[in-house]
C-alpha positions in Angstrom: -0.9 -17.5 -30.3 -2.0 -13.9 -30.3 -5.5 -15.0 -29.1 -3.9 -17.0 -26.2 -1.8 -14.0 -25.1 -4.9 -11.7 -25.2 -6.9 -14.3 -23.1 -4.1 -14.6 -20.6 -3.9 -10.8 -20.3 -7.6 -10.5 -19.8 -7.5 -13.2 -17.1 -4.6 -11.5 -15.3 -6.0 -8.0 -15.1 -8.8 -8.8 -12.6 -6.3 -10.6 -10.4 -3.9 -7.6 -10.4 -6.7 -5.2 -9.7 -8.0 -7.5 -6.9 -4.6 -7.8 -5.4 -4.2 -4.1 -5.3 -7.5 -3.7 -3.6 -6.5 -6.2 -0.9 -3.2 -4.5 -0.4 -5.0 -1.1 0.0 -7.5 -2.6 2.4 -4.8 -4.4 4.5 -2.7 -1.3 4.7 -5.7 0.9 5.7 -6.8 3.7 3.4 -8.6 6.7 4.8 -10.1 9.7 2.9 -11.6 12.9 4.0 -12.3 16.5 2.9 -10.2 19.5 4.0 -11.9 22.9 3.9 -9.8 25.7 2.4 -7.3 23.9 0.2 -6.7 26.5 -2.5 -3.1 26.0 -3.6 -0.1 23.6 -3.7 1.4 25.4 -0.7 -1.7 24.7 1.4 -1.7 21.0 0.4 2.0 20.7 1.2 1.3 21.9 4.8 -1.4 19.3 5.3 0.7 16.6 3.7 3.7 17.4 5.9 1.6 17.2 9.1 -0.1 13.9 8.0 3.3 12.3 7.1 4.6 13.1 10.6 2.0 10.6 12.0 3.7 7.2 12.7 2.6 4.5 10.2 1.6 6.8 7.3 2.8 5.3 4.1 1.6 8.0 1.7 -0.6 11.0 1.3 -2.5 12.1 -1.9 -4.2 15.4 -2.0 -6.6 16.7 -4.7 -6.8 20.5 -4.5 -9.7 20.5 -7.0 -11.9 18.3 -4.8 -10.3 19.2 -1.5 -9.9 15.4 -0.8 -7.1 13.9 1.1 -6.3 10.1 0.9 -4.0 8.7 3.5 -2.5 5.2 3.1 -1.2 3.5 6.2 1.5 0.9 6.5 0.4 -2.7 7.3 -0.7 -3.0 10.9 -0.8 0.8 11.4 -4.1 2.6 12.0 -5.1 6.3 11.6 -7.7 7.6 14.0 -10.1 10.4 13.2 -8.5 12.4 16.1 -5.0 12.0 14.7 -6.0 13.1 11.2 -8.1 16.0 12.6 -5.2 17.2 14.8 -2.7 17.1 11.9 -5.1 19.0 9.6 -5.8 21.6 12.4 -2.0 22.0 12.9 -1.7 22.8 9.2 -4.3 25.5 9.7 -7.3 23.8 8.2 -10.4 21.9 9.2 -11.3 18.3 8.3 -14.7 16.7 7.6 -16.1 13.4 6.3 -13.4 11.1 7.7 -13.7 7.5 6.5 
């Protein structure tokens, strides 16, 4: 019985990971670098500006790598111009938008 549970778990993990990948792809995930992020206050300013864009579901910022990841709601799209304007309004500059 223990072996069956372990097998079922191992079969379920790739499905869960794959489903999460599809959800992220369908929602639209964009990442980019922001020059000058040095503290939580800096990242909060960038996060606040990005969350004001219609359709943004979530924003994750790594101060250590200066990387910002924006997840969009299904059907919403984030353009490079929108992201750049938001980052500029927070007082920073953006690069490597994808």
